[in-house]
Wavefront OBJ file of the C-alpha trace (Angstrom):
o trace
v 79.595 52.561 63.586
v 76.477 54.198 64.997
v 74.457 51.018 65.507
v 75.746 48.091 67.585
v 77.063 44.969 65.844
v 75.142 41.729 66.190
v 77.094 40.627 69.253
v 75.327 40.272 72.592
v 76.930 42.090 75.561
v 77.291 38.810 77.454
v 79.175 37.355 74.465
v 81.553 40.325 74.611
v 82.083 39.772 78.330
v 82.670 36.038 77.866
v 85.242 36.638 75.128
v 87.108 39.181 77.263
v 87.234 36.722 80.176
v 88.581 33.964 77.948
v 91.073 36.096 76.009
v 92.273 38.674 78.533
v 91.283 37.141 81.867
v 89.172 40.258 82.340
v 86.030 39.961 84.421
v 83.766 42.539 82.805
v 80.612 43.656 84.585
v 79.359 45.831 81.722
v 79.952 46.211 77.972
v 78.491 49.507 76.748
v 78.364 50.127 72.986
v 79.685 53.559 72.005
v 78.170 55.057 68.813
v 81.322 56.700 67.475
v 82.078 57.990 63.981
v 80.810 57.089 60.543
v 83.058 54.083 59.900
v 80.616 51.231 59.354
v 83.410 48.662 59.780
v 84.438 49.695 63.300
v 82.585 49.269 66.578
v 83.606 50.520 70.018
v 82.660 49.524 73.567
v 83.389 50.879 77.029
v 84.161 47.949 79.280
v 83.737 48.129 83.040
v 85.610 45.499 85.042
v 84.863 43.996 88.430
v 87.891 45.748 89.945
v 86.494 49.170 88.977
v 88.812 49.775 86.036
v 87.533 50.832 82.623
v 88.738 49.708 79.192
v 88.119 50.589 75.564
v 87.356 47.734 73.183
v 87.644 48.263 69.434
v 86.257 45.805 66.897
v 87.328 46.071 63.262
v 86.154 44.029 60.271
v 87.825 43.925 56.877
v 91.257 45.225 55.963
v 92.851 44.489 59.332
v 96.622 44.002 59.363
v 98.760 43.224 62.428
v 100.688 46.492 61.965
v 97.728 48.535 63.266
v 98.326 47.059 66.730
v 102.019 46.134 66.463
v 103.267 49.604 65.484
v 101.467 51.574 68.243
v 102.769 49.044 70.781
v 106.351 49.595 69.580
v 105.929 53.379 69.528
v 104.572 53.400 73.066
v 106.745 50.783 74.758
v 109.998 50.775 72.783
v 110.230 54.428 71.772
v 108.465 55.724 74.896
v 105.989 57.943 73.024
v 103.402 58.264 75.778
v 100.875 60.033 73.545
v 100.436 56.880 71.449
v 97.578 54.678 72.664
v 98.855 51.075 72.688
v 96.725 47.904 72.927
v 96.909 45.490 75.843
v 98.250 41.951 75.568
v 96.010 38.892 75.656
v 96.714 35.971 77.987
v 98.720 34.405 75.136
v 100.775 37.610 74.615
v 98.962 38.735 71.484
v 97.777 42.272 70.711
v 94.514 41.304 68.992
v 92.168 38.368 68.514
v 89.535 37.401 65.922
v 85.936 36.557 66.804
v 82.393 37.138 65.452
v 83.830 38.381 62.137
v 85.848 41.159 63.797
v 89.397 41.727 64.963
v 89.326 42.725 68.633
v 91.824 44.981 70.402
v 91.568 46.114 74.024
v 92.996 49.371 75.396
v 93.091 51.206 78.729
v 90.193 53.660 78.865
v 91.387 57.257 78.536
v 89.289 59.720 80.483
v 88.935 62.568 78.009
v 87.143 63.787 74.914
v 88.191 64.218 71.313
v 89.431 67.385 69.657
v 86.091 68.052 67.975
v 84.384 68.605 71.316
v 87.280 69.944 73.378
v 89.800 72.608 72.407
v 93.438 71.613 73.049
v 95.302 73.691 75.598
v 98.428 75.521 74.512
v 100.501 72.814 76.160
v 98.560 70.046 74.380
v 99.206 71.673 71.002
v 102.930 71.666 71.675
v 102.837 68.101 73.037
v 100.988 66.934 69.921
v 103.713 68.473 67.769
v 106.437 66.835 69.846
v 104.730 63.429 69.663
v 104.208 63.614 65.901
v 107.828 64.632 65.361
v 108.926 61.582 67.366
v 106.648 59.334 65.306
v 108.007 60.729 62.036
v 111.600 60.237 63.236
v 111.034 56.628 64.304
v 113.066 53.981 62.499
v 110.925 50.861 62.718
v 112.435 47.386 62.509
v 112.433 46.143 58.924
v 110.022 43.372 59.911
v 107.425 46.054 60.687
v 108.287 48.435 57.838
v 107.918 45.630 55.304
v 104.279 45.173 56.253
v 103.293 48.824 55.793
v 101.896 50.309 52.586
v 103.911 53.041 50.886
v 102.626 56.214 49.325
v 102.174 55.778 45.585
v 99.793 58.679 44.845
v 97.337 56.092 43.590
v 94.544 57.023 41.196
v 92.205 54.573 42.978
v 90.233 57.206 44.889
v 89.989 59.630 41.991
v 88.821 56.930 39.602
v 86.297 55.721 42.168
v 84.709 59.176 42.396
v 84.688 59.464 38.599
v 82.883 56.125 38.355
v 80.165 57.466 40.620
v 80.004 60.692 38.593
v 79.355 58.677 35.437
v 76.796 56.564 37.285
v 74.951 59.629 38.546
v 74.664 61.062 35.028
v 72.576 58.033 34.017
v 70.280 58.379 37.021
v 70.161 56.381 40.248
v 67.089 55.111 42.056
v 66.900 55.028 45.834
v 65.191 56.142 49.014
v 64.773 59.677 50.332
v 68.374 59.741 51.590
v 69.663 58.869 48.131
v 67.547 61.648 46.632
v 68.986 64.175 49.111
v 72.489 62.882 48.471
v 72.133 63.223 44.694
v 70.640 66.713 44.989
v 73.608 67.872 47.053
v 76.064 66.228 44.670
v 74.455 67.870 41.641
v 74.639 71.279 43.298
v 78.396 70.814 43.872
v 79.306 68.698 40.852
v 81.584 71.250 39.184
v 83.461 71.909 42.415
v 83.863 68.172 43.043
v 85.189 67.719 39.517
v 87.716 70.497 40.123
v 88.925 68.896 43.363
v 89.415 65.527 41.648
v 91.277 67.122 38.732
v 93.564 69.144 41.017
v 94.335 66.102 43.152
v 95.457 64.269 40.020
v 97.469 67.248 38.798
v 99.314 67.607 42.105
v 99.933 63.851 42.331
v 101.646 63.850 38.937
v 104.042 66.565 40.158
v 104.813 64.788 43.439
v 105.624 61.567 41.604
v 108.658 63.394 40.220
v 109.792 64.878 43.561
v 110.732 61.730 45.517
v 109.974 63.182 48.954
v 111.311 61.243 51.927
v 108.771 58.805 53.352
v 108.276 58.493 57.115
v 105.903 56.614 59.376
v 102.520 58.384 59.229
v 99.321 57.917 61.207
v 97.484 59.208 58.112
v 94.181 60.052 59.835
v 95.264 62.558 62.463
v 92.102 64.653 62.576
v 90.676 66.037 65.805
v 88.496 62.975 66.352
v 91.562 60.761 66.722
v 93.267 62.916 69.355
v 91.810 62.450 72.835
v 92.284 65.313 75.278
v 92.221 64.888 79.053
v 92.841 66.995 82.118
v 96.328 68.076 83.200
v 97.333 68.557 79.530
v 97.236 64.812 78.820
v 96.508 63.549 75.307
v 96.398 60.285 73.363
v 96.588 59.584 69.629
v 94.217 56.741 68.714
v 92.877 54.786 65.709
v 95.974 53.550 63.863
v 94.107 51.708 61.084
v 95.548 53.861 58.281
v 99.305 53.566 58.940
v 101.473 54.266 55.907
v 105.011 55.243 54.917
v 104.562 58.626 53.252
v 105.894 62.188 53.199
v 105.403 63.898 56.560
v 102.815 66.200 54.966
v 100.441 63.216 54.988
v 99.964 63.919 58.702
v 100.750 67.631 58.784
v 97.812 68.351 56.452
v 95.466 68.021 59.438
v 97.050 70.948 61.294
v 95.230 73.914 59.778
v 93.432 71.645 57.301
v 89.876 72.482 58.346
v 88.656 68.911 58.988
v 85.395 69.291 60.878
v 85.817 73.066 60.855
v 88.349 72.969 63.711
v 92.149 73.266 64.117
v 92.162 76.260 61.798
v 93.709 79.032 63.871
v 97.216 80.316 63.001
v 97.992 80.577 66.716
v 97.211 76.880 67.212
v 99.385 75.968 64.243
v 102.256 78.027 65.687
v 101.969 76.221 69.030
v 101.988 72.847 67.276
v 105.169 73.695 65.363
v 106.863 74.778 68.589
v 106.784 71.075 69.426
v 107.162 69.617 65.944
v 109.953 71.830 64.640
v 110.396 74.322 61.846
v 107.434 74.922 59.564
v 109.704 76.107 56.752
v 110.625 72.490 55.955
v 107.020 71.661 55.035
v 106.448 71.094 51.303
v 103.458 73.303 50.475
v 102.680 71.431 47.260
v 102.530 68.105 49.111
v 100.349 69.725 51.754
v 97.953 70.951 49.063
v 97.881 67.521 47.433
v 97.017 65.705 50.647
v 94.246 68.148 51.490
v 92.707 67.582 48.053
v 93.284 63.842 48.197
v 91.619 63.633 51.606
v 88.443 65.171 50.208
v 88.456 62.773 47.248
v 88.883 59.767 49.566
v 86.063 60.954 51.804
v 83.749 61.545 48.855
v 84.305 58.004 47.621
v 83.684 56.581 51.090
v 80.509 58.631 51.479
v 79.276 57.297 48.122
v 80.104 53.708 49.044
v 78.326 54.128 52.356
v 75.218 55.715 50.855
v 74.747 52.814 48.434
v 75.782 50.031 50.806
v 72.735 47.806 51.422
v 74.248 46.681 54.744
v 74.721 50.216 56.133
v 72.181 51.419 58.679
v 70.072 54.500 58.063
v 71.833 56.227 60.959
v 75.269 55.646 59.406
v 74.068 56.795 55.980
v 72.523 59.960 57.441
v 75.749 60.716 59.303
v 77.741 60.197 56.102
v 75.513 62.650 54.231
v 75.854 65.189 57.049
v 79.628 64.882 57.055
v 79.846 65.174 53.278
v 77.763 68.347 53.261
v 79.791 69.870 56.089
v 82.977 69.608 54.046
v 81.683 72.416 51.839
v 80.927 74.755 54.746
v 82.979 77.960 55.088
v 86.310 77.253 56.783
v 86.053 73.505 56.246
v 88.241 71.255 54.089
v 87.053 72.353 50.642
v 87.654 76.033 51.391
v 91.125 75.241 52.768
v 91.997 73.132 49.708
v 90.988 75.987 47.372
v 93.118 78.405 49.398
v 96.142 76.106 49.273
v 95.829 75.557 45.531
v 95.569 79.274 44.843
v 98.695 79.863 46.943
v 100.893 77.522 44.864
v 99.617 78.430 41.396
l 1 2 3 4 5 6 7 8 9 10 11 12 13 14 15 16 17 18 19 20 21 22 23 24 25 26 27 28 29 30 31 32 33 34 35 36 37 38 39 40 41 42 43 44 45 46 47 48 49 50 51 52 53 54 55 56 57 58 59 60 61 62 63 64 65 66 67 68 69 70 71 72 73 74 75 76 77 78 79 80 81 82 83 84 85 86 87 88 89 90 91 92 93 94 95 96 97 98 99 100 101 102 103 104 105 106 107 108 109 110 111 112 113 114 115 116 117 118 119 120 121 122 123 124 125 126 127 128 129 130 131 132 133 134 135 136 137 138 139 140 141 142 143 144 145 146 147 148 149 150 151 152 153 154 155 156 157 158 159 160 161 162 163 164 165 166 167 168 169 170 171 172 173 174 175 176 177 178 179 180 181 182 183 184 185 186 187 188 189 190 191 192 193 194 195 196 197 198 199 200 201 202 203 204 205 206 207 208 209 210 211 212 213 214 215 216 217 218 219 220 221 222 223 224 225 226 227 228 229 230 231 232 233 234 235 236 237 238 239 240 241 242 243 244 245 246 247 248 249 250 251 252 253 254 255 256 257 258 259 260 261 262 263 264 265 266 267 268 269 270 271 272 273 274 275 276 277 278 279 280 281 282 283 284 285 286 287 288 289 290 291 292 293 294 295 296 297 298 299 300 301 302 303 304 305 306 307 308 309 310 311 312 313 314 315 316 317 318 319 320 321 322 323 324 325 326 327 328 329 330 331 332 333 334 335 336 337 338
């Protein structure tokens, strides 16, 4: 969310005092990402400590705070950012139409703006391997979605394609959006078709499903000094083949994490690369683009979305077709398996 939610800073501070016993002296909104359903704040406390507050509306399930807490505290995976407990020993609270979760503030920047060190690449691989090997209690596993290779995203994009054929009215941003879409319509159609084709093959393979973060792009890995790192934003947890996460290493998201040397360092920590299913990897890289395209469409035509969020969505959509970004990588992967 690039524009602050309709919650006054003093209301944020009052809620933190009531829920966490935290005496906040400042609540600074952080304009992060293009997710219009998430808002972030940096909280400064009277004792000089800093915290990160995340607000999420719609689609919240307890697993997005419960699982990171178990990974961090029970399985001792330090790279996992875990939420703090409230005064009543809860990991989140609801207020002002959002679910609130409070975290220690990590002094670092994300992987889009800071290049991981060699050691951080290996540590990321080690952490992800530990996450994939985790056997969660059945009470937690039962609440997680499972990979089904759903047609939901593909059909959503096709619905917009049919809608665009009949013409769509809108402001100048809509006109720019439609012009870009028209220029890339055949390529988009190919990506949707290939995603469906690969999904139909994977449905017959019965790959082992593990705990996956499912959105492990560079923006969700925070990098600090002394080779420290944290994996954040666990809203998309799912039980799926390990390639659901591995697709981001070398996948081109944001035009970063594309170097073979970086990939080699990651797999020094994760383990052998030979065990990776290249067809599943190709599917997830196609499927990711399809999901993003649908979300960009929804955002562009959402009457509640701010102009800033819609502009950012259009920028991100266009960047996917840049050289070395996700579309180019998906084409390369498809050519390699056919």
